[in-house]
C-alpha positions as CSV (number, residue, x, y, z in Angstrom):
1,X,123.5,115.4,96.0
2,X,124.8,113.2,93.5
3,X,124.8,109.6,94.8
4,X,126.1,107.8,91.8
5,X,128.4,104.9,92.8
6,X,132.1,104.6,91.5
7,X,132.5,101.1,90.7
8,X,135.5,99.0,89.4
9,X,134.6,96.7,86.4
10,X,136.5,93.5,86.0
11,X,137.6,92.5,82.5
12,X,136.9,88.8,81.7
13,X,140.7,88.2,82.0
14,X,140.6,89.5,85.6
15,X,142.2,92.7,85.0
16,X,140.6,95.8,86.7
17,X,139.5,98.8,84.8
18,X,138.2,101.8,86.6
19,X,136.3,104.6,85.1
20,X,138.0,104.1,81.6
21,X,135.2,101.9,80.4
22,X,132.8,104.8,80.4
23,X,134.5,106.6,77.6
24,X,134.8,103.4,75.6
25,X,131.3,102.4,76.2
26,X,129.7,105.6,74.9
27,X,127.5,103.6,72.4
28,X,126.1,101.5,75.1
29,X,125.5,104.5,77.5
30,X,123.8,106.1,74.6
31,X,121.7,103.2,74.1
32,X,120.6,102.9,77.5
33,X,119.2,106.4,77.3
34,X,117.2,105.6,74.1
35,X,116.0,102.0,75.0
36,X,115.1,103.0,78.6
37,X,114.0,106.5,78.7
38,X,113.0,106.3,82.2
39,X,116.4,105.7,83.6
40,X,116.8,109.5,84.2
41,X,120.6,109.5,83.1
42,X,122.1,112.9,83.1
43,X,124.8,112.2,80.3
44,X,126.1,109.2,78.4
45,X,129.6,109.7,79.5
46,X,128.6,109.5,83.3
47,X,125.8,106.8,83.1
48,X,125.7,105.2,86.6
49,X,126.2,101.5,87.4
50,X,122.5,101.1,88.3
51,X,121.3,102.2,84.9
52,X,123.4,99.5,83.3
53,X,121.9,96.8,85.2
54,X,118.4,97.6,84.5
55,X,116.6,94.6,82.7
56,X,116.6,96.8,79.3
57,X,120.2,97.3,79.3
58,X,121.3,94.3,77.7
59,X,119.7,95.6,74.4
60,X,122.1,98.6,74.5
61,X,125.1,96.3,75.0
62,X,123.8,94.6,71.6
63,X,123.4,98.0,69.9
64,X,126.9,99.1,71.1
65,X,128.6,96.0,69.7
66,X,126.7,96.3,66.3
67,X,127.4,99.9,66.1
68,X,131.2,99.3,66.5
69,X,131.0,96.6,64.0
70,X,129.3,98.8,61.6
71,X,132.0,101.5,62.1
72,X,135.0,99.0,61.8
73,X,133.3,97.0,58.7
74,X,132.2,100.0,56.4
75,X,132.4,103.2,58.3
76,X,134.8,106.2,58.2
77,X,137.9,104.3,59.1
78,X,141.1,103.4,57.6
79,X,141.0,105.9,55.5
80,X,137.3,105.3,54.8
81,X,135.1,102.4,53.9
82,X,136.3,100.1,56.7
83,X,137.3,96.3,56.5
84,X,134.9,95.7,53.7
85,X,136.3,98.3,51.3
86,X,139.8,96.9,52.2
87,X,138.9,93.5,51.6
88,X,137.1,94.1,48.3
89,X,140.0,96.1,46.8
90,X,142.6,93.6,48.2
91,X,141.2,90.6,46.7
92,X,139.4,90.5,43.3
93,X,136.0,91.9,44.1
94,X,136.7,95.6,43.2
95,X,139.6,97.5,41.5
96,X,140.6,101.1,42.4
97,X,139.5,103.6,39.7
98,X,139.7,107.1,41.7
99,X,141.8,110.0,41.7
100,X,145.1,109.2,43.7
101,X,145.0,112.5,45.4
102,X,141.7,111.7,47.2
103,X,142.2,108.4,49.0
104,X,145.7,107.3,48.1
105,X,145.5,104.4,50.5
106,X,142.8,102.9,48.3
107,X,145.3,102.3,45.4
108,X,147.7,100.7,47.9
109,X,145.0,98.1,48.9
110,X,144.2,97.5,45.3
111,X,147.7,97.1,44.0
112,X,148.5,94.7,46.7
113,X,151.5,96.6,48.0
114,X,152.8,96.2,51.4
115,X,150.8,98.3,53.9
116,X,152.7,101.1,55.6
117,X,152.6,100.0,59.3
118,X,153.1,103.4,60.6
119,X,150.3,105.0,58.6
120,X,147.5,106.7,60.6
121,X,144.9,104.7,58.7
122,X,146.4,101.4,59.9
123,X,146.4,102.8,63.5
124,X,142.8,103.7,63.1
125,X,142.0,100.0,62.1
126,X,143.7,98.7,65.0
127,X,142.2,101.0,67.6
128,X,138.8,100.4,66.3
129,X,139.5,96.7,66.4
130,X,140.5,96.8,70.0
131,X,137.5,98.8,71.1
132,X,135.3,96.3,69.4
133,X,137.1,93.5,71.2
134,X,136.5,95.3,74.6
135,X,132.8,96.0,73.9
136,X,132.3,92.3,73.0
137,X,134.0,91.0,76.2
138,X,132.3,93.6,78.4
139,X,129.0,93.1,76.9
140,X,129.0,89.4,77.5
141,X,130.2,89.8,81.0
142,X,127.6,92.4,81.9
143,X,124.8,90.6,80.0
144,X,125.4,87.6,82.3
145,X,125.2,89.9,85.5
146,X,121.9,91.5,84.3
147,X,120.4,88.2,83.4
148,X,121.2,86.6,86.8
149,X,119.8,89.5,88.5
150,X,116.4,89.3,86.7
151,X,116.2,85.6,85.9
152,X,113.8,84.8,88.7
153,X,111.8,88.1,88.4
154,X,108.2,87.7,89.0
155,X,107.6,89.6,85.8
156,X,107.5,87.4,82.8
157,X,108.2,90.2,80.4
158,X,111.5,91.0,82.2
159,X,112.7,87.5,82.1
160,X,111.9,87.1,78.4
161,X,113.8,90.3,77.7
162,X,116.8,89.5,79.4
163,X,116.8,85.8,78.1
164,X,116.5,87.3,74.5
165,X,119.1,89.9,74.7
166,X,121.5,87.8,76.5
167,X,121.4,85.3,73.5
168,X,121.9,88.1,71.0
169,X,124.9,89.7,72.8
170,X,126.5,86.3,72.5
171,X,125.7,86.1,68.7
172,X,127.1,89.6,68.1
173,X,130.1,89.1,70.3
174,X,130.9,86.0,68.4
175,X,130.4,88.0,65.1
176,X,132.7,90.7,66.4
177,X,135.5,88.2,66.9
178,X,135.1,86.6,63.6
179,X,135.4,90.0,62.0
180,X,138.8,90.6,63.9
181,X,140.1,87.1,62.9
182,X,139.0,87.7,59.2
183,X,140.8,90.9,58.8
184,X,143.8,91.2,61.1
185,X,147.2,89.6,60.8
186,X,147.7,89.2,64.5
187,X,145.8,89.2,67.7
188,X,146.8,91.0,71.0
189,X,144.8,90.7,74.3
190,X,145.1,93.4,76.9
191,X,148.7,94.7,76.0
192,X,150.1,91.2,75.8
193,X,152.3,89.6,72.9
194,X,151.4,89.2,69.2
195,X,149.4,86.1,68.6
196,X,148.0,84.3,65.6
197,X,144.8,85.8,64.3
198,X,143.2,82.5,65.0
199,X,143.3,83.7,68.7
200,X,140.3,86.0,67.8
201,X,138.4,83.1,66.2
202,X,138.7,80.8,69.3
203,X,137.8,83.6,71.6
204,X,134.6,84.2,69.4
205,X,134.1,80.4,69.4
206,X,134.1,80.1,73.2
207,X,131.5,82.9,73.5
208,X,129.3,81.1,71.0
209,X,129.7,77.8,72.6
210,X,128.8,79.4,76.1
211,X,125.8,81.2,74.4
212,X,124.5,77.8,72.9
213,X,124.9,76.2,76.2
214,X,123.1,79.0,77.9
215,X,120.2,78.5,75.2
216,X,119.8,74.7,76.0
217,X,119.6,75.5,79.7
218,X,117.3,78.6,79.5
219,X,115.0,77.4,76.7
220,X,116.1,80.3,74.7
221,X,114.6,78.7,71.5
222,X,111.1,79.4,73.1
223,X,112.0,83.0,73.5
224,X,114.3,84.1,70.7
225,X,114.9,81.7,67.8
226,X,116.5,84.3,65.9
227,X,119.3,84.9,68.3
228,X,119.9,81.1,68.7
229,X,120.1,80.7,64.9
230,X,122.4,83.7,64.6
231,X,124.9,81.9,67.1
232,X,124.7,78.7,65.4
233,X,125.3,80.6,61.9
234,X,128.3,82.7,63.3
235,X,129.8,79.5,64.8
236,X,129.5,77.7,61.5
237,X,131.4,80.6,60.0
238,X,134.2,80.6,62.6
239,X,134.5,76.7,62.4
240,X,134.8,77.0,58.7
241,X,137.8,79.5,59.2
242,X,139.4,77.1,61.6
243,X,139.2,74.4,59.1
244,X,136.6,72.2,61.1
245,X,134.6,71.5,58.2
246,X,132.5,68.8,59.8
247,X,131.5,71.0,62.5
248,X,130.8,73.9,60.4
249,X,128.5,71.8,58.2
250,X,126.6,70.4,61.2
251,X,126.0,74.0,62.5
252,X,125.0,75.1,59.0
253,X,122.6,72.4,58.4
254,X,120.4,73.8,61.4
255,X,119.8,77.0,59.5
256,X,117.1,77.5,56.8
257,X,118.3,79.1,53.6
258,X,116.0,82.1,53.9
259,X,117.1,83.0,57.3
260,X,117.8,86.7,57.4
261,X,120.5,86.6,60.0
262,X,122.5,89.8,61.2
263,X,122.9,93.1,59.4
264,X,125.1,95.8,60.2
265,X,124.1,99.5,59.9
266,X,123.5,102.7,61.9
267,X,121.9,102.1,65.2
268,X,120.8,105.7,65.7
269,X,122.9,106.1,68.7
270,X,125.9,107.9,67.3
271,X,126.6,110.5,64.5
272,X,125.3,109.0,61.2
273,X,128.9,109.5,59.4
274,X,130.5,107.1,61.7
275,X,128.3,104.1,60.9
276,X,127.4,105.0,57.4
277,X,127.9,102.8,54.3
278,X,131.1,104.5,53.3
279,X,131.8,101.7,50.7
280,X,128.8,103.0,48.8
281,X,129.6,106.7,49.4
282,X,133.2,106.7,48.1
283,X,132.1,104.5,45.1
284,X,129.6,106.8,43.7
285,X,129.1,110.1,45.6
286,X,132.8,111.0,45.8
287,X,134.6,110.7,42.4
288,X,133.8,106.9,41.5
289,X,136.9,105.4,43.4
290,X,136.1,101.5,42.8
291,X,134.9,99.6,39.9
292,X,134.0,96.0,38.7
293,X,136.1,96.5,35.7
294,X,139.2,94.4,35.7
295,X,137.8,91.8,38.2
296,X,136.1,88.4,37.5
297,X,132.8,89.7,39.0
298,X,132.4,92.0,35.9
299,X,132.0,88.7,33.9
300,X,130.0,86.9,36.5
301,X,127.6,89.7,37.3
302,X,124.6,91.4,35.6
303,X,124.7,94.9,34.0
304,X,121.3,96.4,35.1
305,X,121.6,99.4,32.6
306,X,121.7,97.1,29.6
307,X,119.8,94.4,31.1
308,X,122.4,91.7,30.2
309,X,124.9,89.5,32.1
310,X,125.0,86.2,34.1
311,X,124.0,86.5,37.7
312,X,121.9,89.1,39.3
313,X,123.4,88.6,42.8
314,X,126.1,90.6,41.3
315,X,124.3,93.8,40.0
316,X,126.3,96.6,38.6
317,X,125.9,99.6,36.1
318,X,128.0,102.0,34.3
319,X,125.5,104.7,34.6
320,X,126.5,106.7,31.7
321,X,123.9,109.3,30.6
322,X,123.8,111.9,28.0
323,X,123.9,114.8,30.7
324,X,126.8,113.0,32.5
325,X,129.1,111.4,30.1
326,X,132.0,111.5,32.5
327,X,130.3,108.7,34.6
328,X,131.6,106.2,32.0
329,X,135.0,106.6,33.6
330,X,136.3,106.4,37.2
331,X,137.7,109.3,39.0
332,X,141.2,108.6,37.4
333,X,139.5,109.4,33.9
334,X,141.1,106.2,32.7
335,X,139.4,103.0,33.9
336,X,135.9,102.1,33.0
337,X,133.6,102.8,35.9
338,X,131.2,99.9,36.7
339,X,129.2,100.9,39.9
340,X,128.2,98.1,42.4
341,X,124.4,98.0,43.0
342,X,124.1,95.4,45.6
343,X,123.7,98.0,48.3
344,X,123.0,101.6,47.3
345,X,121.8,102.9,50.6
346,X,124.4,105.3,52.2
347,X,122.6,104.8,55.6
348,X,122.0,101.2,55.2
349,X,124.5,98.4,56.3
350,X,125.3,94.9,55.0
351,X,123.9,91.6,55.8
352,X,127.0,89.7,57.1
353,X,125.3,86.4,58.6
354,X,122.5,84.6,56.6
355,X,121.2,81.3,55.7
356,X,122.3,81.4,52.1
357,X,126.0,81.0,53.1
358,X,125.1,78.0,55.3
359,X,124.5,76.1,52.1
360,X,127.9,77.1,50.7
361,X,129.5,76.0,53.9
362,X,127.9,72.5,53.6
363,X,129.0,72.4,49.9
364,X,132.6,73.2,50.7
365,X,132.8,70.5,53.4
366,X,131.3,68.1,51.0
367,X,133.7,68.8,48.1
368,X,136.6,68.7,50.3
369,X,135.4,65.3,51.4
370,X,135.2,64.2,47.8
371,X,131.4,64.1,47.7
372,X,131.0,66.3,44.4
373,X,127.4,65.3,44.0
374,X,126.5,66.4,47.5
375,X,128.4,69.6,47.2
376,X,126.6,70.4,43.9
377,X,123.1,69.7,45.5
378,X,123.8,72.2,48.2
379,X,124.7,74.8,45.6
380,X,121.7,74.0,43.4
381,X,119.5,74.2,46.6
382,X,120.7,77.8,47.0
383,X,120.2,78.6,43.3
384,X,116.7,77.2,43.5
385,X,116.0,79.4,46.4
386,X,116.9,82.4,44.4
387,X,114.6,81.2,41.5
388,X,111.5,80.5,43.8
389,X,108.8,82.8,44.2
390,X,109.3,82.6,48.0
391,X,113.0,83.2,47.7
392,X,114.8,85.7,45.3
393,X,112.0,85.5,42.7
394,X,114.7,85.4,39.9
395,X,112.6,83.1,37.7
396,X,109.5,85.2,38.1
397,X,111.7,88.4,37.3
398,X,113.1,86.8,34.2
399,X,116.7,86.1,35.4
400,X,116.6,82.5,36.7
401,X,119.9,81.0,37.8
402,X,121.0,77.9,35.9
403,X,121.0,74.6,37.8
404,X,124.6,73.3,37.8
405,X,125.6,69.8,36.6
406,X,127.9,67.7,38.7
407,X,131.5,68.3,37.6
408,X,133.7,65.3,36.6
409,X,136.8,66.3,38.8
410,X,137.4,67.8,42.1
411,X,139.3,70.7,40.5
412,X,136.2,71.7,38.5
413,X,134.0,71.4,41.4
414,X,136.4,73.7,43.6
415,X,136.3,76.3,40.8
416,X,132.6,76.2,40.9
417,X,132.6,76.7,44.6
418,X,135.1,79.6,44.5
419,X,132.9,81.3,41.9
420,X,129.7,80.5,43.9
421,X,130.9,81.7,47.4
422,X,132.4,84.8,45.6
423,X,129.0,85.8,44.0
424,X,126.8,85.0,46.8
425,X,128.9,86.8,49.4
426,X,130.1,89.6,47.1
427,X,131.3,92.8,49.1
428,X,130.1,91.2,52.4
429,X,133.5,91.1,53.7
430,X,133.9,87.3,53.3
431,X,136.1,87.2,50.3
432,X,139.2,88.5,52.2
433,X,139.2,85.4,54.8
434,X,138.5,83.0,51.9
435,X,141.5,84.2,50.1
436,X,143.5,84.0,53.2
437,X,142.9,80.4,53.9
438,X,142.6,79.1,50.3
439,X,146.0,80.4,49.7
440,X,147.3,77.7,52.1
441,X,144.6,75.0,51.6
442,X,144.1,73.9,48.6
443,X,147.1,76.5,47.7
444,X,145.4,78.1,44.7
445,X,142.6,80.2,43.6
446,X,141.5,80.2,40.0
447,X,140.7,83.9,39.5
448,X,142.7,86.9,38.2
449,X,142.2,90.6,38.8
450,X,144.0,94.0,37.4
451,X,146.4,95.5,40.0
452,X,148.8,98.2,39.2
453,X,148.4,101.0,36.5
454,X,150.6,100.8,33.4
455,X,151.3,103.7,31.1
456,X,148.9,104.2,28.3
457,X,145.3,102.8,28.0
458,X,143.6,100.8,30.7
459,X,144.0,97.7,28.5
460,X,147.7,97.9,29.3
461,X,147.0,97.2,33.0
462,X,148.0,93.4,33.5
463,X,145.8,90.9,34.9
464,X,147.5,88.8,37.7
465,X,146.4,85.8,39.8
466,X,144.6,87.0,42.9
467,X,147.2,85.6,45.2
468,X,150.0,87.4,43.4
469,X,150.8,90.3,45.5
470,X,153.8,91.6,47.5
471,X,151.7,92.6,50.4
472,X,149.5,90.5,53.1
473,X,145.9,89.9,52.9
474,X,145.5,91.3,56.3
475,X,145.8,94.5,58.4
476,X,148.9,95.1,60.7
477,X,149.2,95.9,64.2
478,X,148.8,99.8,64.7
479,X,151.6,102.1,65.4
480,X,150.3,103.1,68.8
481,X,150.2,99.6,70.1
482,X,153.7,98.8,68.7
483,X,154.9,101.8,70.5
484,X,153.3,101.3,73.9
485,X,153.3,97.5,74.2
486,X,156.5,96.2,75.7
487,X,156.2,93.0,74.0
488,X,156.5,94.3,70.6
């Protein structure tokens, strides 16, 4: 006889959800089967309550959040390539060069046109975002429950495991909300009214504050320094987005430049296509849809084919060969095709939190405060790390980065910072939120990019300032939400 209990699971807001969470939480249920093979779970969709309170279950919650972040950020969503593809094309990181009949929405992104709110692609983005929000909330809540069940266990390994994994849930949940705040125009919580996207940031900040407080009381640093560092690093990112430059710099100062941080990618718990690096897939394997041509990054980067350029942090190549001469051009047979080579693994993810950005967060806070020498010192510390044999090894490989002089004016320093953040964080999903906040403070971004296609040769396609678009630098509320939500 099946003795599996039927439970009611409270949301953090106090609302009650019955069995619906099981369907939403398939990644976590599957992870429980993988991580705890002795749980004797019959099927992921019907995993029982007891299995989700095993001391190893928190690791499954981490994997579930990570998997949904990977799907939303660079998976087969909206129409393909996730928020990182949207952000790269919407800003000045990449330009559309594909055939219009394949993924027409990519051209809409790249041209800066208004996004069609009723399009299925926009609905897919929004549904993926709301699922991620639920996974983050549920993961934090359930991790707390499991931790409290085992914190006094007589088995030290169990205590260490639940302590480590609970800290990591906080870090990934904070990152989830940072990604939502970065990419969406509005926030909606459990069918409520449309709110500012900043609400997402504040919810992520609350989780991270709670996690860091937990770390202090549970001596997490002795068990999992990585998870604690990740929480501080994500909190620095969110504080930067909220304009708390002093607080962001304080958190960033705790993190070493070489800290590896958090990386997206397939968790092995779901079909590979869902979490695949589709930004890479559509850029090369399917008709050369995106190019560095027409962006400032083509001037800032390094062409690996000809072994020439400026900065190896932006590697690209045209990959023209005698046997494949068509590769000189994009899928539109019109624009030059320069392929990004920062991340070529189709089944690999992207590093979205790391110590290198921490130096740039400190640099921005100092430059905004008028300390140009201090800001340049942080940028040069990052560049020295890349040159060092224990860092990026650029000097040993024959591509050292130049150490920058202190500029004479704050405007010059700002332009250097905009370029440095762009180069260091290229294609990692950080350019879009940077452009969103910079359009209001300080009110300008000194870069230009090619947008729409004109008649004739590609040289006729005009350059425009990156801020000069008729649309928004964010994704709208999906059609299903607008149809069902009584507040909209």
